[in-house]
KOLNU-203332 format. One record per residue: residue number from 0; chain; x, y, z of N, C-alpha, C in turn. Coordinates in pm, 1 decimal. Layout:
// residues N
> seq:mol:nu:nv:nw:cau:cav:caw:cu:cv:cw
> NUM:A:X:Y:Z:X:Y:Z:X:Y:Z
...
END
This chain:
// residues 235
> seq:mol:nu:nv:nw:cau:cav:caw:cu:cv:cw
> 0:A:84.4:-118.3:0.0:0.0:0.0:0.0:88.2:123.5:0.0
> 1:A:47.7:229.6:-73.8:122.5:353.0:-74.6:125.2:412.3:65.1
> 2:A:236.2:477.0:101.4:250.8:532.8:235.8:141.2:633.7:266.3
> 3:A:109.4:720.6:165.5:5.8:821.6:187.6:-129.0:756.5:211.7
> 4:A:-161.8:652.6:132.0:-290.4:584.6:146.6:-298.8:514.4:281.2
> 5:A:-184.4:450.9:324.3:-183.1:381.6:452.5:-205.5:479.2:566.2
> 6:A:-139.3:595.9:559.1:-154.5:695.1:665.0:-298.3:744.9:672.1
> 7:A:-358.4:770.7:554.1:-495.9:816.9:549.7:-591.0:711.9:603.9
> 8:A:-569.1:584.7:564.4:-656.8:477.6:611.4:-645.5:461.7:761.1
> 9:A:-521.7:474.2:817.1:-502.0:459.3:960.8:-577.4:567.4:1036.3
> 10:A:-562.2:692.9:990.3:-628.1:803.9:1057.8:-779.2:792.6:1048.9
> 11:A:-827.1:761.3:928.8:-972.3:751.6:910.4:-1029.2:630.7:982.5
> 12:A:-951.8:521.8:986.2:-998.3:402.2:1056.6:-1017.1:430.6:1202.8
> 13:A:-922.7:504.8:1262.4:-934.8:541.0:1403.1:-1057.0:628.1:1425.4
> 14:A:-1082.2:718.9:1330.8:-1198.3:806.6:1342.6:-1328.3:728.8:1332.2
> 15:A:-1330.8:629.2:1243.7:-1450.9:547.1:1228.5:-1482.1:472.3:1356.0
> 16:A:-1377.5:410.2:1415.0:-1399.3:332.8:1536.2:-1439.7:422.6:1651.6
> 17:A:-1380.3:541.8:1660.6:-1416.0:634.8:1766.9:-1561.1:678.0:1753.1
> 18:A:-1601.1:704.4:1627.3:-1739.9:746.6:1603.0:-1836.6:634.2:1634.8
> 19:A:-1794.8:509.7:1604.4:-1882.9:396.3:1629.4:-1895.4:368.7:1777.7
> 20:A:-1787.3:389.9:1853.7:-1786.8:355.4:1995.5:-1851.7:463.4:2080.4
> 21:A:-1839.9:590.8:2039.8:-1888.7:700.7:2123.1:-2039.9:711.7:2115.6
> 22:A:-2108.6:718.3:2230.8:-2254.4:735.2:2227.8:-2291.9:874.3:2183.7
> 23:A:-2404.1:886.0:2115.9:-2450.1:1016.2:2068.5:-2502.0:1096.4:2186.4
> 24:A:-2474.6:1228.0:2193.5:-2526.3:1310.3:2302.9:-2676.8:1320.5:2293.3
> 25:A:-2746.7:1321.7:2406.6:-2893.1:1328.0:2403.1:-2941.5:1461.8:2349.6
> 26:A:-3045.5:1456.0:2267.9:-3105.9:1579.6:2217.7:-3186.2:1642.6:2329.0
> 27:A:-3198.6:1772.0:2329.7:-3274.8:1840.3:2433.3:-3393.8:1910.1:2373.9
> 28:A:-3500.4:1912.6:2447.6:-3621.7:1981.7:2404.0:-3620.2:2122.4:2459.8
> 29:A:-3726.2:2197.8:2433.0:-3735.3:2334.0:2483.4:-3727.4:2333.9:2635.3
> 30:A:-3651.0:2428.8:2690.3:-3635.0:2433.8:2834.7:-3520.7:2349.1:2883.5
> 31:A:-3445.5:2285.8:2790.7:-3328.7:2208.5:2830.8:-3359.8:2067.5:2875.3
> 32:A:-3484.1:2024.0:2864.1:-3522.0:1890.5:2906.4:-3500.2:1790.8:2794.3
> 33:A:-3436.9:1677.9:2825.2:-3416.5:1572.7:2725.3:-3549.0:1504.5:2697.1
> 34:A:-3578.0:1472.9:2571.1:-3704.3:1404.2:2538.9:-3704.4:1263.9:2595.9
> 35:A:-3822.9:1210.4:2616.2:-3835.0:1076.0:2672.3:-3789.1:970.0:2573.5
> 36:A:-3808.1:995.2:2443.8:-3771.1:897.5:2342.1:-3647.5:945.5:2265.7
> 37:A:-3537.3:866.8:2267.5:-3417.0:908.0:2194.9:-3441.0:907.4:2044.7
> 38:A:-3371.6:997.5:1973.9:-3383.6:1003.3:1829.0:-3304.1:888.6:1768.4
> 39:A:-3367.5:809.3:1687.6:-3301.1:694.9:1626.1:-3219.5:740.2:1505.3
> 40:A:-3093.0:694.0:1499.2:-3004.8:732.6:1388.6:-3059.2:675.5:1257.5
> 41:A:-3042.0:752.1:1150.7:-3089.2:709.6:1020.2:-3009.2:589.1:971.4
> 42:A:-3077.2:488.4:921.6:-3010.1:367.6:872.0:-2938.1:397.3:741.5
> 43:A:-2820.2:337.1:725.7:-2744.1:350.2:601.8:-2805.9:258.3:497.4
> 44:A:-2830.3:310.8:377.9:-2893.4:232.3:272.2:-2790.2:177.4:174.6
> 45:A:-2834.9:85.3:91.9:-2748.1:32.1:-13.2:-2703.9:144.8:-106.1
> 46:A:-2794.4:235.8:-137.2:-2760.9:348.0:-225.1:-2651.9:435.2:-164.5
> 47:A:-2657.2:456.0:-32.4:-2554.4:534.7:36.1:-2416.9:471.0:18.4
> 48:A:-2410.0:341.0:39.9:-2281.8:270.3:32.9:-2231.4:258.7:-110.7
> 49:A:-2322.1:239.2:-204.1:-2280.8:230.7:-344.4:-2228.8:364.9:-395.2
> 50:A:-2290.1:473.2:-349.8:-2241.9:605.6:-389.5:-2103.1:631.0:-333.9
> 51:A:-2080.2:586.5:-210.6:-1950.6:606.7:-146.7:-1841.1:525.3:-213.6
> 52:A:-1875.7:411.9:-270.4:-1775.6:322.3:-330.6:-1777.9:327.8:-483.3
> 53:A:-1829.4:437.2:-539.0:-1840.7:447.4:-684.2:-1702.7:452.3:-751.8
> 54:A:-1610.1:524.4:-693.4:-1475.0:533.5:-748.8:-1384.2:426.9:-691.1
> 55:A:-1255.1:434.8:-724.6:-1160.1:336.2:-672.9:-1020.0:394.7:-661.8
> 56:A:-974.0:410.7:-538.1:-834.4:442.3:-511.4:-767.3:306.4:-487.9
> 57:A:-709.5:251.7:-590.7:-661.0:113.4:-586.2:-539.7:98.9:-494.3
> 58:A:-545.5:-3.6:-407.4:-432.7:-32.4:-318.7:-368.9:-166.7:-349.1
> 59:A:-435.1:-249.3:-428.3:-375.3:-378.5:-465.5:-275.5:-357.6:-578.9
> 60:A:-172.3:-439.7:-583.3:-71.0:-428.4:-687.9:-122.9:-479.6:-822.4
> 61:A:-219.5:-563.4:-816.8:-279.8:-617.1:-938.6:-429.1:-630.8:-916.2
> 62:A:-493.1:-718.2:-994.3:-635.7:-741.0:-981.8:-663.0:-889.1:-957.7
> 63:A:-782.0:-915.0:-905.4:-822.8:-1051.4:-873.5:-919.4:-1107.4:-977.3
> 64:A:-927.0:-1238.9:-981.0:-1025.9:-1308.1:-1063.7:-1151.3:-1332.7:-981.2
> 65:A:-1264.6:-1338.9:-1049.4:-1387.9:-1376.6:-981.8:-1397.8:-1528.1:-968.3
> 66:A:-1342.5:-1599.1:-1065.1:-1344.3:-1745.4:-1064.3:-1214.6:-1796.4:-1125.5
> 67:A:-1182.1:-1920.7:-1095.9:-1062.3:-1980.8:-1153.4:-1072.2:-1980.3:-1305.7
> 68:A:-966.9:-1937.4:-1372.4:-965.4:-1935.4:-1517.3:-1020.1:-1809.2:-1579.7
> 69:A:-1085.9:-1723.6:-1498.2:-1140.4:-1598.6:-1551.4:-1031.2:-1491.5:-1556.7
> 70:A:-1057.5:-1384.0:-1629.1:-962.7:-1273.4:-1634.8:-960.0:-1200.1:-1501.3
> 71:A:-844.5:-1143.9:-1468.4:-830.5:-1067.0:-1344.8:-883.8:-926.2:-1368.2
> 72:A:-997.6:-894.6:-1309.1:-1063.5:-766.3:-1334.9:-1101.3:-690.5:-1207.7
> 73:A:-1076.5:-747.0:-1090.3:-1126.5:-688.4:-965.9:-1012.8:-627.9:-882.7
> 74:A:-1007.9:-494.8:-869.6:-906.8:-431.5:-784.6:-956.7:-420.4:-640.4
> 75:A:-863.7:-407.2:-547.4:-897.8:-374.8:-409.2:-883.4:-223.8:-394.5
> 76:A:-987.7:-159.1:-345.5:-991.1:-13.5:-334.8:-996.0:29.1:-188.3
> 77:A:-962.1:154.8:-161.8:-963.4:206.3:-25.0:-1029.6:342.5:-19.9
> 78:A:-1099.8:368.0:91.4:-1160.3:500.0:113.9:-1196.8:513.8:260.2
> 79:A:-1146.7:617.2:324.0:-1189.6:656.5:457.5:-1197.8:541.8:558.0
> 80:A:-1086.6:471.4:574.5:-1080.6:368.1:676.7:-1144.9:236.2:640.7
> 81:A:-1171.4:214.3:514.5:-1228.9:87.2:470.5:-1164.9:45.4:339.5
> 82:A:-1170.5:-83.2:309.4:-1129.5:-132.8:178.5:-1249.0:-206.5:119.0
> 83:A:-1256.1:-210.4:-13.9:-1372.8:-271.9:-75.8:-1340.8:-323.0:-214.8
> 84:A:-1425.8:-412.0:-260.4:-1419.9:-457.5:-399.2:-1559.6:-495.7:-445.1
> 85:A:-1575.0:-505.4:-575.0:-1702.9:-540.7:-636.3:-1681.9:-667.8:-717.8
> 86:A:-1760.6:-769.4:-688.0:-1736.8:-899.5:-750.9:-1866.0:-980.3:-756.7
> 87:A:-1849.5:-1109.8:-772.6:-1961.5:-1202.4:-770.1:-1980.2:-1252.2:-626.8
> 88:A:-2066.0:-1350.8:-608.2:-2077.7:-1415.2:-477.7:-2093.5:-1564.7:-498.7
> 89:A:-1986.3:-1637.6:-467.2:-1990.2:-1783.1:-463.8:-2019.6:-1826.1:-320.6
> 90:A:-2082.6:-1940.4:-305.2:-2126.4:-1985.5:-173.5:-2016.9:-2061.5:-99.9
> 91:A:-1987.3:-2015.3:21.1:-1892.5:-2084.5:109.2:-1971.6:-2162.3:213.4
> 92:A:-1945.5:-2291.7:222.1:-2013.2:-2375.4:321.2:-1913.1:-2435.0:420.5
> 93:A:-1787.0:-2396.3:409.7:-1684.5:-2453.7:496.2:-1709.0:-2417.6:642.4
> 94:A:-1666.0:-2508.0:729.8:-1681.1:-2486.3:872.5:-1753.7:-2601.9:937.6
> 95:A:-1835.5:-2570.2:1034.8:-1905.9:-2674.5:1109.2:-1999.3:-2754.6:1017.8
> 96:A:-1999.2:-2884.3:1034.1:-2085.0:-2971.7:954.8:-2228.7:-2959.3:1002.9
> 97:A:-2320.0:-2928.9:910.4:-2461.4:-2915.4:942.6:-2542.8:-2983.8:833.3
> 98:A:-2674.1:-2981.5:848.3:-2759.5:-3043.3:746.2:-2752.2:-2967.3:614.0
> 99:A:-2716.9:-2838.8:619.2:-2708.8:-2758.5:497.5:-2567.4:-2749.4:440.4
> 100:A:-2469.5:-2771.0:523.9:-2330.0:-2764.0:479.4:-2254.7:-2890.4:520.0
> 101:A:-2230.6:-2975.6:423.0:-2160.0:-3101.6:446.3:-2110.7:-3153.7:311.2
> 102:A:-2044.6:-3265.8:309.7:-1987.3:-3318.0:185.1:-2093.5:-3361.8:84.1
> 103:A:-2213.9:-3390.8:129.3:-2320.4:-3429.0:37.1:-2380.2:-3307.0:-32.6
> 104:A:-2393.6:-3197.2:41.4:-2451.8:-3076.7:-18.1:-2348.1:-2993.2:-91.4
> 105:A:-2220.6:-3008.3:-52.3:-2112.6:-2928.4:-109.4:-1990.9:-3017.2:-136.2
> 106:A:-1964.9:-3051.0:-262.4:-1852.1:-3139.1:-296.6:-1716.2:-3083.8:-253.0
> 107:A:-1708.0:-2951.8:-232.2:-1580.8:-2889.1:-194.0:-1575.2:-2857.6:-44.8
> 108:A:-1666.5:-2913.6:31.1:-1678.3:-2883.5:173.9:-1551.2:-2917.1:251.5
> 109:A:-1510.7:-2823.5:337.8:-1399.9:-2845.5:430.8:-1451.8:-2819.7:572.1
> 110:A:-1419.9:-2906.9:668.8:-1476.8:-2895.3:803.0:-1405.7:-2794.9:893.6
> 111:A:-1346.2:-2692.8:836.6:-1275.6:-2594.5:918.5:-1277.6:-2458.8:849.4
> 112:A:-1252.0:-2354.4:925.5:-1238.8:-2219.2:873.6:-1109.5:-2158.7:928.9
> 113:A:-1057.1:-2060.7:860.7:-931.1:-1999.4:904.2:-945.0:-1934.5:1041.1
> 114:A:-1063.5:-1883.3:1070.8:-1088.1:-1818.3:1199.4:-1197.1:-1895.3:1272.8
> 115:A:-1190.9:-1894.3:1405.1:-1277.6:-1979.8:1485.4:-1364.9:-1901.3:1583.0
> 116:A:-1466.8:-1969.7:1631.1:-1555.6:-1913.4:1731.6:-1479.8:-1891.7:1861.9
> 117:A:-1544.3:-1825.3:1956.1:-1481.9:-1800.1:2085.5:-1455.1:-1928.5:2163.3
> 118:A:-1524.8:-2038.4:2128.2:-1500.5:-2167.2:2194.0:-1398.4:-2252.2:2118.9
> 119:A:-1337.1:-2195.2:2014.8:-1234.1:-2266.7:1939.7:-1285.8:-2350.4:1824.6
> 120:A:-1416.1:-2362.8:1809.7:-1473.3:-2444.5:1702.9:-1480.1:-2365.6:1571.9
> 121:A:-1488.4:-2440.5:1461.1:-1501.7:-2377.9:1329.8:-1632.4:-2299.4:1322.5
> 122:A:-1636.6:-2198.6:1237.2:-1757.5:-2118.8:1219.9:-1867.2:-2200.8:1151.3
> 123:A:-1989.5:-2159.0:1170.4:-2105.5:-2227.2:1112.1:-2156.0:-2144.6:993.6
> 124:A:-2119.7:-2186.7:872.5:-2154.4:-2111.0:751.8:-2304.5:-2101.9:729.7
> 125:A:-2379.1:-2199.0:779.5:-2523.5:-2199.4:759.2:-2595.1:-2098.9:848.2
> 126:A:-2529.4:-2054.0:955.0:-2592.9:-1961.1:1049.0:-2524.0:-1825.9:1058.7
> 127:A:-2394.5:-1822.5:1029.9:-2318.7:-1698.5:1046.8:-2286.5:-1633.2:912.2
> 128:A:-2328.7:-1510.3:890.4:-2289.2:-1439.9:767.6:-2139.9:-1403.6:774.6
> 129:A:-2060.6:-1470.7:695.4:-1918.8:-1435.7:690.9:-1871.8:-1423.5:547.0
> 130:A:-1757.0:-1355.3:530.2:-1698.3:-1332.3:398.7:-1559.9:-1394.9:395.5
> 131:A:-1521.8:-1444.7:279.1:-1390.8:-1505.7:257.9:-1298.3:-1401.5:195.0
> 132:A:-1179.1:-1384.9:251.8:-1079.2:-1294.8:193.7:-969.7:-1378.0:127.9
> 133:A:-905.9:-1326.2:22.6:-799.4:-1402.4:-43.3:-676.5:-1414.0:46.0
> 134:A:-611.1:-1528.6:40.7:-487.8:-1547.6:117.0:-386.0:-1441.6:75.0
> 135:A:-301.7:-1395.8:166.8:-201.7:-1293.4:132.8:-114.8:-1335.2:15.1
> 136:A:-87.6:-1239.5:-72.7:-4.3:-1265.4:-190.1:60.4:-1134.9:-233.9
> 137:A:131.4:-1139.3:-344.8:192.6:-1017.7:-398.9:87.6:-918.0:-445.8
> 138:A:-32.7:-967.5:-473.2:-139.3:-877.1:-517.9:-182.6:-785.6:-402.7
> 139:A:-207.4:-847.0:-287.1:-254.0:-771.4:-170.3:-248.5:-861.0:-48.1
> 140:A:-215.5:-801.7:65.6:-212.0:-873.8:192.1:-312.8:-808.7:286.3
> 141:A:-418.6:-880.1:315.6:-527.1:-819.7:392.4:-484.5:-766.8:529.8
> 142:A:-388.7:-830.9:601.7:-350.4:-774.0:732.3:-289.4:-634.1:720.0
> 143:A:-225.1:-606.2:606.0:-164.3:-474.4:586.7:-268.4:-362.5:581.9
> 144:A:-393.7:-398.0:556.9:-502.0:-299.1:550.9:-586.7:-299.9:677.7
> 145:A:-535.8:-364.5:782.2:-610.1:-368.3:907.2:-727.6:-463.8:905.7
> 146:A:-726.9:-559.0:813.6:-834.3:-658.6:804.4:-790.8:-783.9:879.9
> 147:A:-880.0:-840.9:960.1:-846.1:-958.1:1040.5:-969.5:-1044.7:1062.7
> 148:A:-947.6:-1163.0:1115.2:-1059.3:-1249.9:1145.3:-1153.9:-1184.0:1243.6
> 149:A:-1282.9:-1188.0:1213.7:-1381.6:-1121.6:1298.4:-1403.9:-977.1:1261.4
> 150:A:-1323.8:-925.7:1166.5:-1344.7:-788.3:1120.3:-1481.9:-773.6:1058.4
> 151:A:-1540.8:-656.6:1071.8:-1678.3:-635.8:1026.3:-1682.9:-599.0:878.4
> 152:A:-1779.7:-656.4:809.0:-1796.5:-638.0:664.5:-1940.6:-598.7:634.8
> 153:A:-1957.7:-502.1:546.0:-2090.2:-470.8:491.6:-2095.4:-527.8:350.4
> 154:A:-2200.3:-601.8:319.3:-2215.6:-659.4:185.6:-2344.3:-604.7:124.6
> 155:A:-2331.5:-552.1:3.2:-2445.0:-488.9:-64.6:-2479.8:-566.6:-190.3
> 156:A:-2608.1:-597.3:-205.8:-2657.6:-660.3:-328.5:-2796.6:-606.7:-355.2
> 157:A:-2813.2:-542.5:-470.6:-2942.2:-481.4:-499.9:-2970.4:-371.6:-398.9
> 158:A:-3086.2:-376.6:-335.8:-3123.1:-275.2:-235.9:-3095.5:-321.8:-93.5
> 159:A:-3029.6:-436.7:-78.7:-3006.6:-492.1:54.3:-2864.1:-467.7:103.0
> 160:A:-2852.3:-438.1:231.7:-2723.6:-427.4:300.4:-2726.7:-525.3:417.6
> 161:A:-2627.6:-609.6:425.1:-2617.8:-702.2:536.7:-2476.6:-695.8:594.4
> 162:A:-2465.9:-722.1:723.8:-2337.5:-713.8:791.4:-2293.1:-852.2:838.3
> 163:A:-2163.3:-873.1:831.2:-2107.3:-1000.7:874.1:-1964.0:-980.4:917.9
> 164:A:-1888.0:-1089.0:918.3:-1749.5:-1084.3:964.0:-1657.2:-1151.1:862.4
> 165:A:-1528.5:-1121.2:873.9:-1427.8:-1195.2:798.4:-1415.7:-1331.0:866.9
> 166:A:-1449.0:-1438.1:794.0:-1455.3:-1568.6:857.6:-1360.6:-1672.9:803.6
> 167:A:-1307.3:-1652.2:683.5:-1222.1:-1755.7:624.8:-1131.6:-1692.5:519.7
> 168:A:-1029.3:-1766.5:479.9:-943.1:-1723.8:369.8:-959.0:-1822.5:255.3
> 169:A:-936.5:-1771.2:133.4:-953.5:-1854.8:15.6:-833.3:-1848.5:-75.4
> 170:A:-849.7:-1885.6:-201.7:-739.7:-1881.4:-298.4:-676.2:-1743.4:-306.0
> 171:A:-546.5:-1739.1:-331.0:-471.7:-1613.1:-328.3:-503.8:-1519.6:-443.5
> 172:A:-570.2:-1568.5:-548.4:-593.6:-1484.3:-665.4:-741.5:-1467.7:-700.3
> 173:A:-830.5:-1509.1:-607.9:-974.5:-1504.9:-636.1:-1048.8:-1435.4:-522.8
> 174:A:-1146.8:-1350.4:-556.9:-1234.8:-1288.0:-457.7:-1380.3:-1314.7:-497.0
> 175:A:-1469.8:-1287.5:-401.2:-1611.7:-1302.5:-430.8:-1671.9:-1428.1:-372.7
> 176:A:-1659.7:-1445.6:-240.9:-1714.7:-1564.2:-176.8:-1764.9:-1526.8:-37.8
> 177:A:-1883.9:-1574.8:-4.2:-1943.2:-1548.5:126.6:-2023.7:-1670.1:170.7
> 178:A:-2051.4:-1675.9:298.6:-2115.2:-1794.5:356.0:-2259.9:-1813.7:310.8
> 179:A:-2305.3:-1934.1:330.1:-2443.8:-1972.8:303.2:-2538.7:-1871.8:368.0
> 180:A:-2513.7:-1840.5:496.3:-2602.1:-1750.1:570.3:-2600.4:-1609.1:512.4
> 181:A:-2483.5:-1563.5:468.1:-2475.8:-1429.6:409.1:-2556.3:-1424.2:279.2
> 182:A:-2538.3:-1523.3:193.7:-2613.2:-1527.5:67.9:-2763.3:-1529.4:95.0
> 183:A:-2804.6:-1613.4:186.3:-2946.7:-1625.9:219.0:-3004.1:-1493.2:267.9
> 184:A:-2927.9:-1421.6:351.4:-2975.7:-1294.2:405.8:-2987.8:-1186.7:298.2
> 185:A:-2911.8:-1201.2:189.9:-2914.8:-1105.0:79.2:-3018.4:-1141.9:-27.2
> 186:A:-3090.1:-1252.3:-5.8:-3187.9:-1295.8:-104.2:-3126.7:-1368.6:-221.6
> 187:A:-3004.3:-1419.2:-203.4:-2933.1:-1493.6:-307.4:-2947.2:-1643.1:-279.1
> 188:A:-2966.8:-1722.4:-383.4:-2975.9:-1867.3:-367.6:-2849.6:-1917.7:-297.6
> 189:A:-2861.7:-1980.0:-177.5:-2744.2:-2021.3:-102.1:-2694.2:-2162.4:-132.7
> 190:A:-2753.3:-2228.3:-231.5:-2709.7:-2364.6:-261.3:-2561.1:-2364.5:-300.2
> 191:A:-2478.1:-2445.5:-234.5:-2333.7:-2444.6:-260.9:-2295.6:-2483.4:-403.7
> 192:A:-2380.7:-2557.3:-470.6:-2350.4:-2603.2:-606.7:-2411.7:-2511.4:-711.8
> 193:A:-2540.2:-2481.5:-697.8:-2610.7:-2406.3:-802.4:-2639.8:-2261.1:-765.2
> 194:A:-2609.9:-2221.1:-642.8:-2645.1:-2087.8:-596.8:-2541.7:-1982.2:-629.2
> 195:A:-2555.7:-1866.2:-563.6:-2465.8:-1754.1:-586.1:-2513.4:-1665.6:-699.4
> 196:A:-2436.9:-1557.6:-725.6:-2464.6:-1467.2:-836.5:-2333.1:-1434.1:-905.5
> 197:A:-2342.0:-1397.4:-1033.4:-2221.4:-1376.2:-1113.5:-2162.5:-1236.4:-1101.5
> 198:A:-2230.7:-1147.2:-1030.8:-2178.7:-1011.5:-1016.6:-2274.6:-924.7:-938.0
> 199:A:-2240.8:-793.9:-928.7:-2330.6:-700.6:-863.2:-2326.1:-702.3:-712.1
> 200:A:-2217.2:-751.3:-653.7:-2204.3:-756.2:-507.8:-2086.3:-669.3:-465.5
> 201:A:-2108.7:-582.2:-368.6:-2003.5:-495.3:-315.2:-1970.4:-537.8:-173.1
> 202:A:-1841.0:-556.1:-147.0:-1792.3:-597.9:-16.2:-1712.6:-482.4:44.2
> 203:A:-1751.5:-436.3:163.3:-1684.1:-324.9:229.1:-1632.4:-371.7:364.9
> 204:A:-1500.4:-369.3:380.9:-1435.8:-417.2:502.9:-1389.8:-297.7:585.5
> 205:A:-1433.7:-289.6:709.1:-1396.7:-178.8:795.8:-1267.0:-211.9:869.5
> 206:A:-1162.2:-133.3:839.7:-1029.3:-160.3:894.7:-1028.5:-151.3:1047.0
> 207:A:-949.5:-241.1:1107.1:-926.4:-245.0:1251.2:-1054.8:-259.5:1332.5
> 208:A:-1155.4:-321.3:1275.1:-1279.4:-349.5:1347.7:-1280.9:-497.2:1387.7
> 209:A:-1363.7:-530.1:1484.6:-1380.7:-670.4:1522.1:-1511.4:-687.4:1598.1
> 210:A:-1592.2:-783.7:1554.9:-1715.2:-817.9:1624.7:-1680.2:-916.5:1735.8
> 211:A:-1733.1:-893.9:1853.8:-1704.9:-980.6:1967.9:-1834.6:-1026.3:2032.2
> 212:A:-1855.8:-1159.2:2041.1:-1772.3:-1264.9:1983.2:-1794.0:-1274.1:1832.4
> 213:A:-1700.9:-1338.0:1765.7:-1705.1:-1346.6:1620.4:-1831.8:-1414.2:1570.5
> 214:A:-1887.6:-1506.1:1650.4:-2004.2:-1582.2:1604.6:-2136.8:-1509.9:1626.9
> 215:A:-2133.9:-1387.5:1678.3:-2257.2:-1314.8:1706.7:-2301.4:-1230.4:1587.3
> 216:A:-2410.0:-1267.8:1524.5:-2465.8:-1187.8:1414.7:-2507.3:-1050.6:1464.1
> 217:A:-2564.3:-1048.2:1585.4:-2611.2:-921.7:1640.7:-2496.0:-824.7:1662.5
> 218:A:-2383.1:-874.9:1712.5:-2267.5:-789.1:1737.5:-2214.2:-731.4:1606.8
> 219:A:-2206.0:-813.8:1502.8:-2157.4:-766.7:1372.7:-2251.3:-663.4:1313.6
> 220:A:-2379.9:-685.0:1325.8:-2477.4:-590.8:1270.9:-2475.0:-458.7:1344.8
> 221:A:-2469.8:-466.5:1477.0:-2468.1:-345.5:1559.3:-2346.4:-258.6:1526.8
> 222:A:-2227.3:-319.6:1528.7:-2105.0:-245.6:1500.8:-2101.0:-203.1:1353.8
> 223:A:-2145.3:-291.3:1265.3:-2144.4:-260.3:1122.8:-2229.3:-140.3:1087.9
> 224:A:-2344.9:-127.3:1148.5:-2431.9:-12.8:1121.1:-2365.8:117.2:1162.7
> 225:A:-2299.7:117.1:1278.5:-2230.6:237.4:1325.5:-2112.5:273.1:1236.0
> 226:A:-2035.9:172.0:1197.1:-1918.8:196.2:1111.6:-1961.2:241.2:972.5
> 227:A:-2067.6:183.1:921.2:-2117.6:222.5:789.1:-2165.1:367.2:791.0
> 228:A:-2229.9:405.5:898.6:-2277.9:543.5:911.8:-2160.5:641.7:912.6
> 229:A:-2054.9:607.5:987.1:-1937.1:693.5:992.7:-1864.1:695.5:858.3
> 230:A:-1860.9:581.3:791.4:-1794.0:569.6:660.7:-1862.0:657.8:556.4
> 231:A:-1993.3:654.4:552.2:-2068.9:734.1:454.7:-2054.6:883.6:484.2
> 232:A:-2046.4:918.4:612.5:-2039.9:1058.9:652.2:-1901.0:1119.4:633.7
> 233:A:-1796.0:1035.4:628.1:-1659.5:1085.8:618.3:-1635.3:1155.4:485.6
> 234:A:-1554.2:1259.8:486.2:-1521.6:1332.5:363.3:-1387.4:1285.2:307.7
END
C-alpha cells in the first residue's frame, strides 16, 4: 500500500472506530429537558454505500479473478478507513458440519475455517454471515489494511445491506465468496452447487474493526451499522 494511502486509512480508521464507539449526546427539548424517546439514527442504505464506493483508489498491486480461469478484473480499493471490492458471490459452506453444509450438499466442503468461534470451534456457515478474503499474496495482503478475522464487513446486493465478519481465507488470486447464511440474508440462492450470483455484489471491510464474539450476528450488525454510518459521513 502507498505510504500516503496507509496513513490516510489509519487516521480515518481510528476516526470510524471512535465514532462507532462514542454514544450520541442526548437531544434536548425546549427548556433544556431531554425528550423521553431518543432520536433513532438514520439507517445507512445500499444506495448510500454504493455512492460512497463508486470510485476506486486502488491499493492492490494487481487485480483478482472472480473465478478460476477468468480474467483478473477486480481491484482492491480504499476510502476513509475501509477497503472494498465489487465482484460475484460464490457460496462458502466450509466450517461446522450441518444439514445444509456437508460433503453431500457441497462437494468442496472443508470442516474448518481460518478463523474460529470463541469456543475454538469452526464457524457455522449456515448460520453466520461471513466473507472469505484471499490469502495474502503479492497482489494484496489483507492484514496490511487492518483486516483480520472477525473484522466487520458490509455486503451490498441490490437494495439490501447485510453485515457479517471476515470468517475464512480462500485462494490467493480469487475474490467473491461469502457464507451460506450471508447469501441467504441477501436474497441470493445459497445452494453451494447451483447458488450464488455472477456479479453485482459490493464488499466493504472496515479496517481495525472486530465483532465480539465473532459468532454473534447481532454484534456484527450493531457495530457494522455504526461503522457504515461513519464511513458514509466521512469526507
